[in-house]
N, CA, C and O atoms as a GROMACS GRO file, in nm:
protein
  272
    1UNK      N    1   7.243  21.313  19.267
    1UNK     CA    2   7.176  21.410  19.187
    1UNK      C    3   7.263  21.517  19.112
    1UNK      O    4   7.378  21.545  19.147
    2UNK      N    5   7.192  21.576  19.000
    2UNK     CA    6   7.313  21.749  19.007
    2UNK      C    7   7.208  21.872  19.017
    2UNK      O    8   7.086  21.877  19.026
    3UNK      N    9   7.357  22.010  19.007
    3UNK     CA   10   7.261  22.065  19.079
    3UNK      C   11   7.217  22.122  19.033
    3UNK      O   12   7.160  22.196  19.114
    4UNK      N   13   7.181  22.167  18.879
    4UNK     CA   14   7.058  22.185  18.868
    4UNK      C   15   6.903  22.132  18.847
    4UNK      O   16   6.795  22.180  18.813
    5UNK      N   17   6.951  22.018  18.884
    5UNK     CA   18   6.822  21.915  18.913
    5UNK      C   19   6.757  21.960  18.986
    5UNK      O   20   6.640  21.988  18.958
    6UNK      N   21   6.816  21.987  19.117
    6UNK     CA   22   6.812  22.050  19.234
    6UNK      C   23   6.711  22.200  19.259
    6UNK      O   24   6.616  22.223  19.334
    7UNK      N   25   6.770  22.269  19.175
    7UNK     CA   26   6.727  22.417  19.132
    7UNK      C   27   6.602  22.453  19.022
    7UNK      O   28   6.525  22.546  18.995
    8UNK      N   29   6.632  22.333  18.981
    8UNK     CA   30   6.476  22.268  18.904
    8UNK      C   31   6.371  22.277  19.000
    8UNK      O   32   6.263  22.334  18.984
    9UNK      N   33   6.427  22.191  19.138
    9UNK     CA   34   6.316  22.099  19.194
    9UNK      C   35   6.247  22.275  19.286
    9UNK      O   36   6.140  22.336  19.293
   10UNK      N   37   6.358  22.289  19.328
   10UNK     CA   38   6.372  22.465  19.382
   10UNK      C   39   6.260  22.537  19.294
   10UNK      O   40   6.155  22.577  19.343
   11UNK      N   41   6.287  22.548  19.182
   11UNK     CA   42   6.195  22.625  19.107
   11UNK      C   43   6.057  22.593  19.138
   11UNK      O   44   5.991  22.683  19.188
   12UNK      N   45   5.997  22.471  19.116
   12UNK     CA   46   5.864  22.395  19.076
   12UNK      C   47   5.860  22.425  19.241
   12UNK      O   48   5.803  22.533  19.238
   13UNK      N   49   5.878  22.405  19.340
   13UNK     CA   50   5.847  22.467  19.496
   13UNK      C   51   5.831  22.546  19.493
   13UNK      O   52   5.730  22.586  19.551
   14UNK      N   53   5.894  22.614  19.442
   14UNK     CA   54   5.890  22.821  19.473
   14UNK      C   55   5.770  22.858  19.388
   14UNK      O   56   5.687  22.934  19.438
   15UNK      N   57   5.751  22.810  19.261
   15UNK     CA   58   5.585  22.836  19.179
   15UNK      C   59   5.493  22.794  19.247
   15UNK      O   60   5.404  22.878  19.256
   16UNK      N   61   5.463  22.664  19.321
   16UNK     CA   62   5.379  22.596  19.382
   16UNK      C   63   5.298  22.718  19.524
   16UNK      O   64   5.185  22.753  19.560
   17UNK      N   65   5.465  22.746  19.568
   17UNK     CA   66   5.418  22.824  19.663
   17UNK      C   67   5.389  22.956  19.607
   17UNK      O   68   5.271  22.947  19.574
   18UNK      N   69   5.407  23.006  19.594
   18UNK     CA   70   5.315  23.151  19.484
   18UNK      C   71   5.169  23.079  19.445
   18UNK      O   72   5.068  23.118  19.502
   19UNK      N   73   5.165  23.011  19.381
   19UNK     CA   74   5.002  23.003  19.358
   19UNK      C   75   4.950  22.931  19.500
   19UNK      O   76   4.833  22.969  19.514
   20UNK      N   77   4.984  22.849  19.605
   20UNK     CA   78   4.965  22.871  19.718
   20UNK      C   79   4.888  22.995  19.743
   20UNK      O   80   4.766  23.012  19.746
   21UNK      N   81   5.007  23.098  19.764
   21UNK     CA   82   4.954  23.231  19.828
   21UNK      C   83   4.877  23.318  19.748
   21UNK      O   84   4.798  23.409  19.776
   22UNK      N   85   4.906  23.284  19.672
   22UNK     CA   86   4.768  23.365  19.523
   22UNK      C   87   4.625  23.347  19.557
   22UNK      O   88   4.526  23.419  19.568
   23UNK      N   89   4.655  23.218  19.570
   23UNK     CA   90   4.492  23.148  19.588
   23UNK      C   91   4.460  23.159  19.759
   23UNK      O   92   4.344  23.126  19.783
   24UNK      N   93   4.526  23.193  19.860
   24UNK     CA   94   4.478  23.286  19.958
   24UNK      C   95   4.492  23.355  20.032
   24UNK      O   96   4.497  23.374  20.154
   25UNK      N   97   4.503  23.424  19.875
   25UNK     CA   98   4.504  23.618  19.916
   25UNK      C   99   4.340  23.600  19.900
   25UNK      O  100   4.250  23.626  19.979
   26UNK      N  101   4.338  23.539  19.750
   26UNK     CA  102   4.207  23.550  19.719
   26UNK      C  103   4.074  23.523  19.801
   26UNK      O  104   3.965  23.580  19.798
   27UNK      N  105   4.133  23.389  19.893
   27UNK     CA  106   4.014  23.330  19.987
   27UNK      C  107   4.031  23.408  20.092
   27UNK      O  108   3.991  23.326  20.175
   28UNK      N  109   4.052  23.477  20.139
   28UNK     CA  110   4.051  23.558  20.248
   28UNK      C  111   3.997  23.688  20.218
   28UNK      O  112   3.966  23.783  20.291
   29UNK      N  113   3.993  23.670  20.094
   29UNK     CA  114   3.947  23.844  20.070
   29UNK      C  115   3.790  23.824  20.044
   29UNK      O  116   3.731  23.931  20.033
   30UNK      N  117   3.723  23.727  20.034
   30UNK     CA  118   3.592  23.654  20.010
   30UNK      C  119   3.569  23.666  20.149
   30UNK      O  120   3.501  23.761  20.187
   31UNK      N  121   3.632  23.555  20.262
   31UNK     CA  122   3.569  23.518  20.389
   31UNK      C  123   3.624  23.631  20.476
   31UNK      O  124   3.537  23.678  20.550
   32UNK      N  125   3.797  23.711  20.491
   32UNK     CA  126   3.815  23.800  20.568
   32UNK      C  127   3.894  23.734  20.614
   32UNK      O  128   3.923  23.619  20.579
   33UNK      N  129   3.954  23.815  20.726
   33UNK     CA  130   4.126  23.760  20.792
   33UNK      C  131   4.051  23.701  20.942
   33UNK      O  132   4.022  23.583  20.924
   34UNK      N  133   4.027  23.732  21.033
   34UNK     CA  134   3.963  23.692  21.133
   34UNK      C  135   3.848  23.546  21.128
   34UNK      O  136   3.729  23.568  21.151
   35UNK      N  137   3.879  23.449  21.106
   35UNK     CA  138   3.788  23.330  21.049
   35UNK      C  139   3.814  23.218  21.156
   35UNK      O  140   3.929  23.196  21.195
   36UNK      N  141   3.721  23.158  21.195
   36UNK     CA  142   3.742  22.983  21.291
   36UNK      C  143   3.862  22.938  21.224
   36UNK      O  144   3.964  22.895  21.277
   37UNK      N  145   3.831  22.956  21.073
   37UNK     CA  146   3.933  22.808  21.081
   37UNK      C  147   4.122  22.746  21.096
   37UNK      O  148   4.179  22.637  21.089
   38UNK      N  149   4.153  22.854  21.114
   38UNK     CA  150   4.274  22.914  21.135
   38UNK      C  151   4.388  22.863  21.018
   38UNK      O  152   4.409  22.922  20.912
   39UNK      N  153   4.450  22.751  21.061
   39UNK     CA  154   4.571  22.768  20.946
   39UNK      C  155   4.538  22.644  20.881
   39UNK      O  156   4.606  22.612  20.784
   40UNK      N  157   4.450  22.576  20.916
   40UNK     CA  158   4.444  22.430  20.792
   40UNK      C  159   4.334  22.474  20.723
   40UNK      O  160   4.218  22.473  20.766
   41UNK      N  161   4.374  22.513  20.612
   41UNK     CA  162   4.278  22.573  20.507
   41UNK      C  163   4.360  22.498  20.345
   41UNK      O  164   4.479  22.512  20.317
   42UNK      N  165   4.288  22.446  20.287
   42UNK     CA  166   4.396  22.370  20.185
   42UNK      C  167   4.511  22.468  20.085
   42UNK      O  168   4.629  22.435  20.071
   43UNK      N  169   4.462  22.567  20.033
   43UNK     CA  170   4.577  22.695  20.016
   43UNK      C  171   4.723  22.662  20.114
   43UNK      O  172   4.820  22.601  20.068
   44UNK      N  173   4.715  22.719  20.262
   44UNK     CA  174   4.820  22.656  20.324
   44UNK      C  175   4.840  22.533  20.342
   44UNK      O  176   4.936  22.502  20.412
   45UNK      N  177   4.783  22.464  20.303
   45UNK     CA  178   4.829  22.360  20.280
   45UNK      C  179   4.920  22.303  20.148
   45UNK      O  180   4.983  22.197  20.157
   46UNK      N  181   4.920  22.372  20.042
   46UNK     CA  182   4.984  22.399  19.963
   46UNK      C  183   5.058  22.490  19.950
   46UNK      O  184   5.121  22.489  19.845
   47UNK      N  185   5.078  22.591  20.032
   47UNK     CA  186   5.179  22.674  20.047
   47UNK      C  187   5.282  22.601  20.095
   47UNK      O  188   5.392  22.610  20.039
   48UNK      N  189   5.258  22.486  20.250
   48UNK     CA  190   5.362  22.397  20.278
   48UNK      C  191   5.426  22.361  20.238
   48UNK      O  192   5.547  22.372  20.259
   49UNK      N  193   5.308  22.238  20.078
   49UNK     CA  194   5.367  22.188  20.046
   49UNK      C  195   5.478  22.184  19.911
   49UNK      O  196   5.530  22.081  19.868
   50UNK      N  197   5.502  22.338  19.852
   50UNK     CA  198   5.591  22.414  19.778
   50UNK      C  199   5.692  22.407  19.844
   50UNK      O  200   5.798  22.376  19.790
   51UNK      N  201   5.681  22.441  20.017
   51UNK     CA  202   5.798  22.463  20.052
   51UNK      C  203   5.884  22.350  20.078
   51UNK      O  204   6.006  22.356  20.094
   52UNK      N  205   5.779  22.202  20.085
   52UNK     CA  206   5.925  22.122  20.112
   52UNK      C  207   5.976  22.118  20.001
   52UNK      O  208   6.098  22.129  19.987
   53UNK      N  209   5.867  22.095  19.868
   53UNK     CA  210   5.950  22.083  19.761
   53UNK      C  211   6.044  22.162  19.760
   53UNK      O  212   6.136  22.146  19.679
   54UNK      N  213   6.044  22.232  19.821
   54UNK     CA  214   6.128  22.386  19.798
   54UNK      C  215   6.299  22.344  19.844
   54UNK      O  216   6.405  22.355  19.782
   55UNK      N  217   6.273  22.304  19.946
   55UNK     CA  218   6.324  22.244  20.084
   55UNK      C  219   6.407  22.118  19.986
   55UNK      O  220   6.513  22.149  19.932
   56UNK      N  221   6.384  22.058  19.979
   56UNK     CA  222   6.423  21.953  19.881
   56UNK      C  223   6.515  21.934  19.818
   56UNK      O  224   6.585  21.834  19.832
   57UNK      N  225   6.543  22.051  19.709
   57UNK     CA  226   6.550  22.113  19.589
   57UNK      C  227   6.696  22.201  19.641
   57UNK      O  228   6.797  22.221  19.574
   58UNK      N  229   6.671  22.241  19.773
   58UNK     CA  230   6.750  22.309  19.811
   58UNK      C  231   6.869  22.233  19.931
   58UNK      O  232   6.981  22.271  19.967
   59UNK      N  233   6.801  22.135  19.962
   59UNK     CA  234   6.944  22.013  20.007
   59UNK      C  235   6.984  21.938  19.895
   59UNK      O  236   7.101  21.902  19.898
   60UNK      N  237   6.886  21.889  19.748
   60UNK     CA  238   6.986  21.825  19.652
   60UNK      C  239   7.146  21.958  19.652
   60UNK      O  240   7.262  21.953  19.693
   61UNK      N  241   7.064  22.058  19.585
   61UNK     CA  242   7.155  22.115  19.559
   61UNK      C  243   7.254  22.206  19.694
   61UNK      O  244   7.305  22.309  19.648
   62UNK      N  245   7.281  22.186  19.822
   62UNK     CA  246   7.374  22.176  19.868
   62UNK      C  247   7.475  22.080  19.854
   62UNK      O  248   7.596  22.104  19.854
   63UNK      N  249   7.402  21.931  19.839
   63UNK     CA  250   7.518  21.803  19.852
   63UNK      C  251   7.574  21.801  19.717
   63UNK      O  252   7.693  21.806  19.687
   64UNK      N  253   7.483  21.794  19.646
   64UNK     CA  254   7.573  21.834  19.492
   64UNK      C  255   7.698  21.955  19.516
   64UNK      O  256   7.786  21.949  19.430
   65UNK      N  257   7.718  22.074  19.633
   65UNK     CA  258   7.844  22.115  19.556
   65UNK      C  259   7.919  22.062  19.652
   65UNK      O  260   8.030  22.114  19.649
   66UNK      N  261   7.909  21.962  19.759
   66UNK     CA  262   7.999  21.883  19.824
   66UNK      C  263   8.047  21.771  19.777
   66UNK      O  264   8.165  21.744  19.802
   67UNK      N  265   7.975  21.690  19.706
   67UNK     CA  266   8.088  21.619  19.582
   67UNK      C  267   8.161  21.694  19.535
   67UNK      O  268   8.268  21.661  19.585
   68UNK      N  269   8.184  21.797  19.454
   68UNK     CA  270   8.272  21.824  19.389
   68UNK      C  271   8.404  21.904  19.448
   68UNK      O  272   8.498  21.932  19.374
   0.00000   0.00000   0.00000
């Protein structure tokens, strides 16, 4: 894969992370910070999913640099 593909994937992951963080902020404004649900919320999973996509993009970008 090319370097630009990895960067595009990283941008998509960052956008998903940002959306998850924004939704999580609104969620915590409604329920408060001290809740028994812990880290197992859909918004935390969305942030994690975005992080993983971002990480894949970084790996693709780094591996494409080594090919040259």
